[in-house]
C-alpha positions as CSV (number, residue, x, y, z in Angstrom):
1,M,115.8,-57.9,68.5
2,G,115.2,-54.2,68.1
3,S,113.0,-54.6,65.0
4,Q,110.8,-57.1,66.8
5,Q,110.2,-54.7,69.6
6,L,109.4,-51.9,67.1
7,M,107.0,-54.2,65.3
8,L,105.2,-55.0,68.6
9,I,104.9,-51.3,69.4
10,V,103.4,-50.6,66.0
11,I,100.9,-53.4,66.3
12,G,100.0,-52.2,69.8
13,V,99.4,-48.7,68.5
14,V,97.3,-50.0,65.6
15,I,95.1,-52.1,67.9
16,A,94.7,-49.2,70.4
17,G,93.6,-46.9,67.5
18,I,91.1,-49.4,66.2
19,S,89.7,-49.9,69.7
20,V,89.3,-46.1,70.2
21,A,87.5,-45.8,66.8
22,I,85.1,-48.6,67.6
23,G,84.4,-47.0,71.1
24,V,83.6,-43.6,69.5
25,W,81.3,-45.3,66.9
26,M,79.5,-47.2,69.7
27,F,79.0,-44.1,71.8
28,I,77.5,-42.1,68.9
29,D,75.2,-45.0,68.0
30,Q,74.0,-45.3,71.6
31,S,73.4,-41.6,72.0
32,T,71.2,-41.7,68.8
33,A,69.2,-44.6,70.2
34,T,68.8,-42.9,73.5
35,N,67.5,-39.7,71.9
36,R,65.1,-41.7,69.8
37,D,63.8,-43.5,73.0
38,E,63.4,-40.2,74.8
39,I,61.5,-38.6,72.0
40,S,59.3,-41.7,71.8
41,N,58.5,-41.4,75.5
42,D,57.6,-37.7,75.2
43,L,55.4,-38.5,72.2
44,M,53.5,-41.2,74.1
45,Q,52.8,-38.7,76.9
46,Y,51.6,-36.2,74.4
47,A,49.4,-38.8,72.8
48,A,47.8,-39.6,76.2
49,Q,47.1,-35.9,76.6
50,A,45.5,-35.7,73.2
51,Q,43.3,-38.7,73.9
52,K,42.3,-37.2,77.3
53,Y,41.3,-34.0,75.4
54,Y,39.3,-36.1,73.0
55,R,37.3,-37.9,75.8
56,R,36.8,-34.9,78.1
57,P,33.4,-33.0,77.8
58,A,33.5,-29.6,76.2
59,V,32.2,-28.0,79.5
60,L,35.4,-29.2,81.1
61,G,37.7,-27.9,78.4
62,G,37.8,-31.0,76.2
63,G,36.9,-32.0,72.7
64,N,33.6,-33.8,73.5
65,N,34.6,-36.9,71.5
66,T,36.4,-35.0,68.8
67,F,40.0,-33.6,68.4
68,G,38.5,-30.3,67.1
69,G,40.1,-27.3,68.8
70,L,43.1,-29.2,70.1
71,T,46.4,-27.2,70.0
72,L,49.9,-28.0,71.0
73,D,49.5,-25.6,74.0
74,R,46.7,-27.8,75.4
75,I,49.0,-30.9,75.2
76,T,52.2,-29.4,76.6
77,S,53.5,-26.1,77.9
78,K,57.0,-26.9,76.7
79,P,57.1,-27.9,73.0
80,V,60.9,-27.8,73.2
81,N,62.8,-29.7,75.8
82,A,66.2,-31.3,76.3
83,N,65.2,-34.2,74.0
84,G,63.9,-32.2,71.0
85,A,61.2,-30.0,69.5
86,Y,57.6,-31.1,69.0
87,T,54.9,-30.0,66.6
88,L,51.2,-30.8,66.2
89,S,49.7,-31.2,62.8
90,P,47.3,-29.7,62.1
91,D,47.5,-26.9,64.7
92,P,44.7,-26.1,65.6
93,V,42.9,-29.3,64.8
94,P,39.7,-28.8,62.7
95,P,36.4,-30.3,64.1
96,S,36.2,-33.0,61.4
97,A,39.7,-34.5,62.1
98,A,39.6,-38.2,63.0
99,S,43.3,-38.1,64.1
100,V,46.2,-35.8,64.8
101,S,49.9,-36.2,64.2
102,I,52.6,-35.1,66.7
103,S,56.2,-35.0,65.4
104,G,59.4,-34.8,67.4
105,V,62.8,-33.8,66.0
106,G,65.7,-34.8,68.3
107,R,69.0,-33.3,69.1
108,E,71.1,-36.2,67.9
109,T,72.0,-37.1,64.3
110,G,69.8,-39.9,62.9
111,T,70.8,-43.1,61.1
112,D,71.6,-41.4,57.8
113,G,74.4,-39.4,59.5
114,S,73.2,-36.0,58.4
115,T,69.7,-35.2,59.6
116,P,68.4,-35.3,63.2
117,V,66.3,-38.1,64.7
118,K,62.7,-37.7,63.8
119,L,59.6,-39.6,65.0
120,T,56.0,-39.0,64.0
121,L,53.1,-40.3,66.2
122,T,49.5,-40.5,64.9
123,V,46.8,-40.4,67.5
124,W,43.2,-41.7,67.0
125,A,40.5,-41.9,69.7
126,D,41.4,-45.5,70.6
127,S,44.9,-46.2,69.2
128,I,48.4,-44.8,68.5
129,L,50.9,-45.4,65.7
130,I,54.5,-44.2,66.0
131,V,56.8,-44.1,62.9
132,T,60.6,-43.5,62.9
133,D,61.4,-41.1,60.1
134,N,65.2,-41.1,60.7
């Protein structure tokens, strides 16, 4: 009877260990997905600011139907926040540019397990494309 009780204890410990490992894995996966979503939301706000600059007349501080002269400082006063760090490419934008790219690098590790979450958003006058790099 003692060996059966010992076997039940061992099985219980193994099941508890597997449950804890799965819980940790699920938490890490969820935190990565949450960081990716937060960066995506920030990038969408920055894209709206870039399009607003594009449409605004030059006399009001805009681009007058061009992205020329746009800088990251005109889009946001805080290029680094709790979600990640953001960059504009090119910065400043030349007058001939038909689009701009805004990248966000997150605080959580991406799907490859070694590099941070990274998203790149390309903004045109009438559309937006977001790509997950990791």
